[in-house]
C-alpha positions in Angstrom: 100.1 99.7 120.8 100.3 96.2 121.2 101.3 93.9 118.4 98.2 91.9 118.1 96.2 95.4 117.9 98.6 96.6 114.9 97.9 93.7 113.3 94.6 94.0 113.6 94.5 97.9 112.5 96.8 98.3 109.8 95.2 95.5 107.9 94.6 94.5 104.4 96.0 96.8 101.2 97.9 99.7 102.2 97.3 102.3 99.0 99.9 105.3 98.6 97.5 107.7 97.9 97.8 110.1 95.0 98.0 114.1 96.3 95.5 115.9 93.9 96.5 119.6 92.4 94.9 122.3 90.8 96.0 122.7 86.9 98.6 125.3 89.0 99.7 122.8 91.3 98.0 124.3 94.2 96.8 121.4 97.0 93.3 120.2 96.2 91.8 118.8 99.1 88.4 119.0 98.5 89.6 116.3 95.5 91.7 114.6 98.0 88.6 113.7 100.1 86.2 112.8 97.3 89.3 110.6 96.2 89.3 108.8 99.8 85.5 108.8 100.2 85.3 106.4 96.2 88.0 104.3 97.8 86.2 103.3 101.1 82.6 103.4 98.5 84.8 100.9 96.9 85.3 98.7 99.7 88.3 100.1 102.2 87.5 99.9 105.9 89.5 98.9 109.5 90.6 95.7 109.0 90.5 95.6 105.1 92.7 98.5 104.1 95.1 101.4 105.4 95.3 104.5 104.0 99.1 106.0 103.5 99.0 109.6 102.7 101.9 112.2 102.0 104.1 109.1 100.5 105.6 108.5 97.8 102.8 108.0 96.0 101.8 111.2 97.3 104.2 113.1 95.6 105.3 114.0 99.4 109.2 115.2 98.3 107.7 118.1 96.2 105.5 118.9 99.0 106.2 121.5 101.9 105.8 120.8 105.5 102.5 122.4 105.6 101.6 120.9 102.9 102.1 117.4 104.1 100.5 118.8 107.5 97.2 119.6 105.2 97.0 116.3 103.3 97.1 114.4 106.6 94.8 116.3 108.7 92.4 116.4 105.6 92.8 112.0 104.8 92.0 112.0 108.6 89.1 113.9 108.2 88.0 112.4 105.6 88.3 108.8 106.7 86.3 109.7 109.6 87.4 106.7 111.8 85.9 104.1 108.9 89.8 103.2 107.9 93.2 104.1 109.4 95.3 106.5 108.0 99.3 106.2 108.1 101.1 108.8 106.8 105.2 109.3 105.9 107.6 111.0 108.0 110.3 110.8 106.0 112.9 113.5 106.1 116.3 114.0 106.3 116.4 115.9 109.7 115.1 114.7 112.9 113.3 118.3 114.0 111.2 118.0 111.1 110.5 114.3 111.7 109.7 114.9 115.0 107.1 117.8 114.2 105.2 116.0 111.3 104.9 112.5 113.3 103.3 115.1 116.4 101.6 116.8 114.4 99.7 113.4 112.4 99.4 111.6 116.1 97.7 115.5 117.1 95.2 115.0 114.5 94.5 111.6 114.1 97.0 109.8 112.4 97.8 106.1 113.6 100.7 105.1 112.0 103.9 106.8 110.9 105.8 105.3 107.8 109.7 106.2 108.6 112.7 104.9 106.8 116.6 105.9 106.9 117.7 109.7 106.8 118.8 110.0 103.0 121.0 111.8 101.1 124.1 111.7 103.9 124.5 108.0 104.0 123.7 107.2 107.7 125.5 104.8 110.2 123.7 102.4 111.8 124.0 104.6 115.0 122.2 107.0 113.1 119.3 105.3 112.2 118.7 103.8 115.4 119.2 107.5 117.1 116.9 108.8 114.1 113.9 106.2 114.9 114.3 106.4 118.9 114.1 110.5 119.1 110.9 110.8 116.3 109.4 107.7 118.4 109.7 109.3 121.8 109.4 113.1 120.6 106.1 112.1 118.9 104.2 109.2 120.6 102.8 108.2 117.0 103.2 104.8 116.6 106.3 104.2 113.5 106.3 101.7 110.8 109.7 101.2 109.8 109.9 101.5 105.6 113.3 99.8 104.4 113.5 101.5 101.0 116.6 100.1 100.3 116.9 101.7 97.0 117.8 105.1 97.9 118.4 105.0 101.0 120.3 102.5 103.6 119.4 99.0 103.5 118.2 97.9 107.1 119.2 94.4 107.5 117.6 92.1 109.8 120.0 92.5 112.1 119.2 96.3 112.5 115.5 95.9 111.9 116.1 93.7 115.0 117.4 96.2 116.8 114.8 99.5 115.6 112.1 97.0 116.8 112.9 97.0 120.3 112.2 100.4 120.4 108.8 101.3 122.3 106.2 102.6 119.1 107.4 100.8 116.6 104.4 98.3 115.4 105.4 98.0 111.6 107.7 96.9 108.8 107.3 98.1 105.4 109.4 95.3 104.1 111.4 95.0 100.9 114.8 93.4 100.3 117.6 92.9 98.1 117.5 89.1 97.6 114.8 86.5 98.0 116.6 85.1 100.8 116.9 88.5 102.7 113.4 89.2 102.1 112.3 85.4 103.8 114.7 86.1 106.5 113.1 88.9 107.6 109.4 88.0 107.2 110.3 84.9 109.3 112.3 86.7 111.4 110.1 89.4 112.3 106.0 88.2 111.6 105.8 87.6 114.6 106.9 91.2 116.4 105.7 93.8 113.6 102.5 93.9 111.7 104.4 93.2 108.1 103.5 95.0 104.8 104.8 93.2 102.1 106.2 95.7 99.5 108.1 93.2 97.5 104.6 92.3 95.5 105.0 88.3 96.9 101.6 88.4 97.7 101.4 84.6 98.5 104.6 84.1 99.9 104.3 87.1 102.3 100.9 85.7 103.3 101.8 82.7 103.9 104.9 83.6 105.9 102.7 86.3 108.4 102.1 89.4 106.3 99.4 91.2 107.3 98.8 93.4 104.0 100.2 94.7 101.0 101.2 97.9 99.4 99.3 98.9 96.2 98.7 102.0 94.0 95.2 100.3 92.3 92.9 100.9 95.1 93.1 104.7 94.0 91.1 103.7 90.9 90.1 100.1 91.6 89.6 99.4 95.0 87.6 96.6 94.7 90.3 94.4 93.0 93.4 94.7 95.4 90.8 93.7 98.2 89.5 90.7 96.0 93.1 89.9 96.3 93.3 90.8 99.6 90.0 88.1 100.2 91.8 85.3 98.7 94.5 85.5 100.3 93.0 85.7 103.6 91.1 82.4 103.0 94.4 80.5 102.2 92.9 80.1 98.5 96.5 80.4 97.4 95.9 78.9 93.9 93.4 81.2 93.0 95.5 84.6 93.5 98.0 84.3 90.8 95.0 84.1 87.9 93.8 87.0 90.0 97.2 89.0 89.8 97.4 88.0 85.8 94.2 89.6 85.1 95.4 93.6 86.2 98.7 93.6 88.6 101.1 92.1 85.7 99.9 94.0 82.4 99.5 97.1 84.9 103.2 97.0 86.4 104.6 96.8 82.6 103.1 99.7 82.2 103.7 101.2 85.1 107.4 100.5 84.1 107.3 101.8 80.8 106.0 105.1 82.7 107.9 105.6 84.5 111.2 105.6 82.0 109.6 108.9 80.7 109.3 110.7 83.9 109.8 110.9 87.4 107.9 109.7 90.3 105.0 107.8 91.2 102.2 110.8 90.5 102.3 110.6 86.7 101.1 106.7 86.4 99.0 107.0 89.6 97.1 110.0 88.3 96.6 108.8 84.7 94.8 105.8 85.6 92.5 108.1 87.9 92.0 110.0 85.3 90.8 107.6 83.2 88.3 105.9 85.4 86.9 109.4 86.2 88.7 110.8 89.1 89.7 114.6 89.9 93.7 114.4 90.5 94.9 116.8 88.6 98.6 117.0 87.0 101.7 115.8 89.1 104.2 118.3 90.2 107.2 119.2 88.3 109.4 118.7 87.2 107.7 115.2 86.7 105.1 115.5 83.6 101.9 113.5 82.9 102.5 110.8 80.9 102.4 111.2 77.0 99.7 110.1 74.7 100.8 106.7 73.2 101.3 105.5 77.5 97.9 106.9 77.9 95.9 104.8 75.1 97.8 102.1 75.8 96.4 102.3 79.2 93.3 102.7 78.3 93.5 99.5 76.4 94.8 97.9 79.4 91.7 99.1 82.0 89.2 97.9 79.1 90.9 94.4 78.6 90.6 94.1 82.8 87.3 95.6 82.9 88.4 98.4 85.5 85.0 100.6 86.0 85.0 103.8 84.5 82.7 106.9 85.1 83.1 106.4 88.2 84.1 109.5 90.1 83.7 113.6 90.2 85.7 113.8 87.0 83.8 112.4 85.1 80.9 114.8 85.3 83.0 117.2 84.5 
Protein backbone atom coordinates (compact mmCIF):
# COMPACT_ATOMS: atom_id res chain seq x y z
CA UNK A 1 0.00 0.00 0.00
CA UNK A 2 1.38 3.39 -1.00
CA UNK A 3 1.43 6.27 1.48
CA UNK A 4 -1.13 8.34 -0.45
CA UNK A 5 -3.48 5.36 -0.41
CA UNK A 6 -2.99 4.91 3.33
CA UNK A 7 -3.66 8.60 3.98
CA UNK A 8 -6.88 8.47 1.99
CA UNK A 9 -8.11 5.21 3.54
CA UNK A 10 -7.20 5.68 7.21
CA UNK A 11 -8.58 9.18 7.53
CA UNK A 12 -10.81 10.93 10.06
CA UNK A 13 -11.84 9.89 13.58
CA UNK A 14 -10.43 6.45 14.45
CA UNK A 15 -12.78 5.02 17.05
CA UNK A 16 -11.63 2.39 19.53
CA UNK A 17 -14.71 0.18 19.30
CA UNK A 18 -16.19 -1.35 22.45
CA UNK A 19 -16.63 -5.13 22.56
CA UNK A 20 -20.14 -6.01 23.80
CA UNK A 21 -20.64 -8.88 26.22
CA UNK A 22 -23.74 -10.67 27.46
CA UNK A 23 -24.59 -10.67 31.16
CA UNK A 24 -22.42 -13.78 31.63
CA UNK A 25 -19.47 -12.12 29.80
CA UNK A 26 -19.74 -14.03 26.52
CA UNK A 27 -19.15 -12.15 23.27
CA UNK A 28 -22.28 -10.44 21.90
CA UNK A 29 -21.37 -10.20 18.23
CA UNK A 30 -24.88 -9.23 17.18
CA UNK A 31 -24.67 -6.16 19.41
CA UNK A 32 -21.20 -5.37 18.08
CA UNK A 33 -22.47 -5.36 14.52
CA UNK A 34 -25.50 -3.29 15.44
CA UNK A 35 -23.28 -0.73 17.17
CA UNK A 36 -21.01 -0.51 14.12
CA UNK A 37 -24.03 0.10 11.91
CA UNK A 38 -25.12 2.80 14.37
CA UNK A 39 -21.80 4.57 13.86
CA UNK A 40 -22.06 4.29 10.09
CA UNK A 41 -25.62 5.64 10.21
CA UNK A 42 -24.09 8.56 12.13
CA UNK A 43 -21.81 9.41 9.21
CA UNK A 44 -18.72 7.23 9.48
CA UNK A 45 -17.49 6.07 6.08
CA UNK A 46 -14.24 5.68 4.18
CA UNK A 47 -12.41 8.99 4.30
CA UNK A 48 -14.41 10.06 7.36
CA UNK A 49 -13.59 7.46 9.97
CA UNK A 50 -11.87 4.18 10.83
CA UNK A 51 -13.02 1.36 13.11
CA UNK A 52 -10.26 0.16 15.45
CA UNK A 53 -11.49 -3.16 16.86
CA UNK A 54 -10.23 -5.59 19.51
CA UNK A 55 -8.02 -2.82 20.87
CA UNK A 56 -7.90 -1.22 24.34
CA UNK A 57 -11.39 0.24 24.03
CA UNK A 58 -12.52 -3.25 23.06
CA UNK A 59 -10.90 -4.82 26.15
CA UNK A 60 -8.46 -6.89 24.09
CA UNK A 61 -6.39 -8.04 27.12
CA UNK A 62 -9.50 -9.86 28.35
CA UNK A 63 -10.13 -11.60 25.00
CA UNK A 64 -8.75 -14.95 23.89
CA UNK A 65 -7.12 -15.38 20.50
CA UNK A 66 -10.30 -16.94 19.09
CA UNK A 67 -12.45 -14.17 20.53
CA UNK A 68 -10.23 -11.52 18.97
CA UNK A 69 -10.58 -13.29 15.63
CA UNK A 70 -14.36 -13.40 16.04
CA UNK A 71 -14.52 -9.68 16.83
CA UNK A 72 -12.42 -8.82 13.77
CA UNK A 73 -14.48 -11.01 11.45
CA UNK A 74 -17.81 -9.69 12.75
CA UNK A 75 -16.59 -6.10 12.48
CA UNK A 76 -15.49 -6.52 8.88
CA UNK A 77 -18.86 -8.06 8.04
CA UNK A 78 -20.74 -5.17 9.64
CA UNK A 79 -18.55 -2.53 7.99
CA UNK A 80 -19.41 -4.11 4.63
CA UNK A 81 -16.65 -2.24 2.82
CA UNK A 82 -18.11 1.15 3.71
CA UNK A 83 -15.62 2.05 6.44
CA UNK A 84 -12.10 0.63 6.93
CA UNK A 85 -11.40 -1.77 9.78
CA UNK A 86 -8.16 -1.71 11.73
CA UNK A 87 -7.45 -4.26 14.44
CA UNK A 88 -5.05 -4.56 17.35
CA UNK A 89 -2.28 -7.11 16.80
CA UNK A 90 -0.72 -6.53 20.22
CA UNK A 91 0.80 -9.62 21.79
CA UNK A 92 3.90 -10.40 23.79
CA UNK A 93 4.84 -13.15 21.32
CA UNK A 94 5.67 -12.95 17.63
CA UNK A 95 3.93 -16.18 16.60
CA UNK A 96 0.61 -15.06 18.07
CA UNK A 97 0.86 -11.61 16.49
CA UNK A 98 1.60 -13.12 13.08
CA UNK A 99 -1.30 -15.56 13.45
CA UNK A 100 -3.77 -12.82 14.32
CA UNK A 101 -2.49 -10.42 11.66
CA UNK A 102 -2.68 -13.13 9.00
CA UNK A 103 -6.25 -13.92 10.02
CA UNK A 104 -7.21 -10.24 9.99
CA UNK A 105 -5.89 -9.85 6.45
CA UNK A 106 -7.70 -12.99 5.29
CA UNK A 107 -11.09 -11.80 6.55
CA UNK A 108 -10.72 -8.30 5.12
CA UNK A 109 -9.29 -6.00 7.80
CA UNK A 110 -7.16 -3.30 6.17
CA UNK A 111 -4.74 -2.38 8.98
CA UNK A 112 -3.06 -3.90 12.02
CA UNK A 113 -2.12 -1.87 15.09
CA UNK A 114 1.17 -3.05 16.56
CA UNK A 115 3.09 -1.76 19.57
CA UNK A 116 6.35 -2.88 21.11
CA UNK A 117 6.11 -6.21 22.97
CA UNK A 118 5.32 -5.70 26.63
CA UNK A 119 6.05 -7.36 29.99
CA UNK A 120 9.70 -8.18 29.20
CA UNK A 121 11.39 -4.86 28.33
CA UNK A 122 12.33 -5.21 24.63
CA UNK A 123 15.50 -3.87 23.06
CA UNK A 124 15.50 -1.88 19.83
CA UNK A 125 16.50 -5.02 17.96
CA UNK A 126 13.63 -6.95 19.57
CA UNK A 127 11.15 -4.31 18.43
CA UNK A 128 12.56 -4.10 14.92
CA UNK A 129 12.53 -7.88 14.51
CA UNK A 130 8.99 -8.06 15.89
CA UNK A 131 7.67 -5.58 13.32
CA UNK A 132 9.63 -7.21 10.47
CA UNK A 133 8.28 -10.65 11.31
CA UNK A 134 4.65 -9.54 11.63
CA UNK A 135 4.76 -7.46 8.45
CA UNK A 136 6.45 -10.18 6.38
CA UNK A 137 4.61 -13.08 7.96
CA UNK A 138 1.11 -11.65 7.55
CA UNK A 139 1.10 -9.27 4.60
CA UNK A 140 -1.21 -6.98 6.58
CA UNK A 141 -0.41 -3.23 6.44
CA UNK A 142 0.72 -2.11 9.89
CA UNK A 143 0.29 0.96 12.08
CA UNK A 144 3.04 1.69 14.61
CA UNK A 145 1.51 2.33 18.02
CA UNK A 146 3.75 4.17 20.46
CA UNK A 147 2.00 3.40 23.76
CA UNK A 148 5.05 4.63 25.66
CA UNK A 149 3.29 4.69 29.05
CA UNK A 150 3.09 0.88 29.34
CA UNK A 151 5.65 -0.37 26.84
CA UNK A 152 8.97 0.76 25.40
CA UNK A 153 8.96 4.34 24.15
CA UNK A 154 9.57 4.26 20.40
CA UNK A 155 11.29 7.60 19.84
CA UNK A 156 11.74 9.27 16.47
CA UNK A 157 14.90 7.32 15.76
CA UNK A 158 13.11 4.01 16.31
CA UNK A 159 10.05 5.06 14.33
CA UNK A 160 12.28 6.12 11.42
CA UNK A 161 13.73 2.63 11.32
CA UNK A 162 10.34 0.92 11.54
CA UNK A 163 8.95 3.18 8.79
CA UNK A 164 11.41 1.60 6.35
CA UNK A 165 9.85 -1.86 6.78
CA UNK A 166 7.67 -2.78 3.78
CA UNK A 167 4.05 -2.79 4.88
CA UNK A 168 4.37 -0.18 7.64
CA UNK A 169 2.08 2.61 6.46
CA UNK A 170 0.69 4.39 9.52
CA UNK A 171 1.63 5.75 12.93
CA UNK A 172 -0.64 6.17 15.95
CA UNK A 173 1.42 8.87 17.57
CA UNK A 174 1.85 9.98 21.14
CA UNK A 175 5.05 10.98 22.90
CA UNK A 176 6.27 11.76 26.43
CA UNK A 177 6.76 15.49 25.73
CA UNK A 178 5.36 18.23 23.46
CA UNK A 179 8.76 18.50 21.82
CA UNK A 180 8.90 14.78 21.03
CA UNK A 181 5.33 14.83 19.71
CA UNK A 182 6.10 17.73 17.38
CA UNK A 183 9.37 16.17 16.25
CA UNK A 184 7.54 13.00 15.27
CA UNK A 185 4.87 14.90 13.38
CA UNK A 186 7.49 16.89 11.50
CA UNK A 187 9.63 13.90 10.60
CA UNK A 188 6.94 11.42 9.58
CA UNK A 189 3.89 13.28 8.24
CA UNK A 190 5.18 12.81 4.69
CA UNK A 191 6.15 9.17 5.22
CA UNK A 192 3.26 7.73 7.24
CA UNK A 193 -0.47 8.23 7.76
CA UNK A 194 -0.35 9.73 11.27
CA UNK A 195 -3.23 9.35 13.72
CA UNK A 196 -3.11 11.79 16.64
CA UNK A 197 -3.29 9.93 19.95
CA UNK A 198 -2.32 12.95 22.03
CA UNK A 199 -5.53 14.99 21.71
CA UNK A 200 -3.66 17.79 19.94
CA UNK A 201 -6.39 18.20 17.34
CA UNK A 202 -5.46 21.54 15.80
CA UNK A 203 -1.69 21.31 16.10
CA UNK A 204 -1.59 17.72 14.87
CA UNK A 205 -3.76 18.50 11.86
CA UNK A 206 -1.67 21.54 11.01
CA UNK A 207 1.41 19.32 11.14
CA UNK A 208 -0.13 16.73 8.81
CA UNK A 209 -2.14 14.23 10.89
CA UNK A 210 -4.85 12.47 8.91
CA UNK A 211 -6.99 11.52 11.89
CA UNK A 212 -7.36 11.31 15.66
CA UNK A 213 -8.26 8.64 18.20
CA UNK A 214 -11.65 8.87 19.88
CA UNK A 215 -13.97 6.89 22.15
CA UNK A 216 -16.89 9.24 21.62
CA UNK A 217 -17.93 7.86 18.23
CA UNK A 218 -19.13 4.73 20.05
CA UNK A 219 -22.10 6.68 21.40
CA UNK A 220 -22.15 10.02 19.48
CA UNK A 221 -20.53 9.56 16.05
CA UNK A 222 -21.67 12.91 14.73
CA UNK A 223 -19.61 14.89 17.25
CA UNK A 224 -16.08 13.70 16.34
CA UNK A 225 -17.05 14.00 12.67
CA UNK A 226 -18.07 17.61 13.22
CA UNK A 227 -14.65 18.28 14.76
CA UNK A 228 -12.98 16.51 11.86
CA UNK A 229 -14.91 18.55 9.29
CA UNK A 230 -13.78 21.77 10.97
CA UNK A 231 -10.17 20.56 10.90
CA UNK A 232 -10.38 19.61 7.24
CA UNK A 233 -11.88 23.01 6.42
CA UNK A 234 -8.96 24.64 8.31
CA UNK A 235 -11.49 26.35 10.58
CA UNK A 236 -9.13 25.94 13.51
CA UNK A 237 -10.62 28.80 15.51
CA UNK A 238 -13.93 26.93 15.67
CA UNK A 239 -12.41 23.64 16.83
CA UNK A 240 -11.55 24.79 20.35
CA UNK A 241 -15.10 25.91 21.29
CA UNK A 242 -16.37 22.65 19.81
CA UNK A 243 -14.03 20.66 22.05
CA UNK A 244 -15.21 22.67 25.05
CA UNK A 245 -18.80 21.60 24.44
CA UNK A 246 -18.15 17.96 25.31
CA UNK A 247 -14.64 16.60 24.76
CA UNK A 248 -13.00 18.34 27.70
CA UNK A 249 -15.79 17.58 30.23
CA UNK A 250 -15.83 14.00 28.93
CA UNK A 251 -12.10 13.61 29.59
CA UNK A 252 -12.49 14.95 33.14
CA UNK A 253 -15.31 12.47 33.81
CA UNK A 254 -13.38 9.64 32.13
CA UNK A 255 -10.42 10.22 34.44
CA UNK A 256 -12.71 9.91 37.46
CA UNK A 257 -14.06 6.63 36.11
CA UNK A 258 -10.50 5.40 35.58
CA UNK A 259 -9.81 5.92 39.28
CA UNK A 260 -12.69 3.56 40.14
CA UNK A 261 -11.77 0.62 37.92
CA UNK A 262 -9.32 -0.47 35.23
CA UNK A 263 -9.38 -0.18 31.48
CA UNK A 264 -11.38 1.77 28.92
CA UNK A 265 -14.37 -0.54 28.69
CA UNK A 266 -16.18 0.68 31.83
CA UNK A 267 -16.40 4.35 30.87
CA UNK A 268 -17.14 3.73 27.17
CA UNK A 269 -19.87 1.24 27.99
CA UNK A 270 -21.47 3.53 30.57
CA UNK A 271 -21.89 6.24 27.92
CA UNK A 272 -23.16 3.77 25.34
CA UNK A 273 -25.81 2.48 27.73
CA UNK A 274 -26.86 6.04 28.53
CA UNK A 275 -27.77 6.65 24.87
CA UNK A 276 -29.58 3.31 24.52
CA UNK A 277 -27.00 1.01 22.95
CA UNK A 278 -26.57 -2.66 23.89
CA UNK A 279 -23.02 -3.27 25.10
CA UNK A 280 -23.16 -5.24 28.33
CA UNK A 281 -20.74 -5.11 31.26
CA UNK A 282 -16.95 -4.85 31.16
CA UNK A 283 -15.12 -8.08 31.81
CA UNK A 284 -13.71 -8.61 35.30
CA UNK A 285 -11.61 -7.60 37.02
CA UNK A 286 -12.94 -4.33 35.55
CA UNK A 287 -16.29 -3.24 37.01
CA UNK A 288 -19.11 -0.97 35.87
CA UNK A 289 -18.73 2.62 37.05
CA UNK A 290 -20.56 3.63 40.19
CA UNK A 291 -24.10 4.96 40.26
CA UNK A 292 -22.83 8.36 41.33
CA UNK A 293 -20.60 8.64 38.28
CA UNK A 294 -23.39 7.39 36.04
CA UNK A 295 -25.60 10.21 37.28
CA UNK A 296 -22.80 12.70 36.68
CA UNK A 297 -22.34 11.31 33.18
CA UNK A 298 -26.05 11.63 32.48
CA UNK A 299 -25.94 15.32 33.39
CA UNK A 300 -22.86 15.79 31.20
CA UNK A 301 -24.59 14.18 28.22
CA UNK A 302 -27.71 16.29 28.72
CA UNK A 303 -25.67 19.49 28.97
CA UNK A 304 -24.01 18.72 25.64
CA UNK A 305 -27.35 17.65 24.11
CA UNK A 306 -26.10 14.20 23.22
CA UNK A 307 -28.96 12.35 21.47
CA UNK A 308 -30.56 9.64 23.59
CA UNK A 309 -32.76 6.62 22.83
CA UNK A 310 -31.16 5.83 19.50
CA UNK A 311 -29.96 2.26 19.91
CA UNK A 312 -31.57 -1.14 20.24
CA UNK A 313 -31.12 -1.00 24.00
CA UNK A 314 -33.55 1.88 24.22
CA UNK A 315 -36.32 -0.42 23.02
CA UNK A 316 -35.66 -3.20 25.53
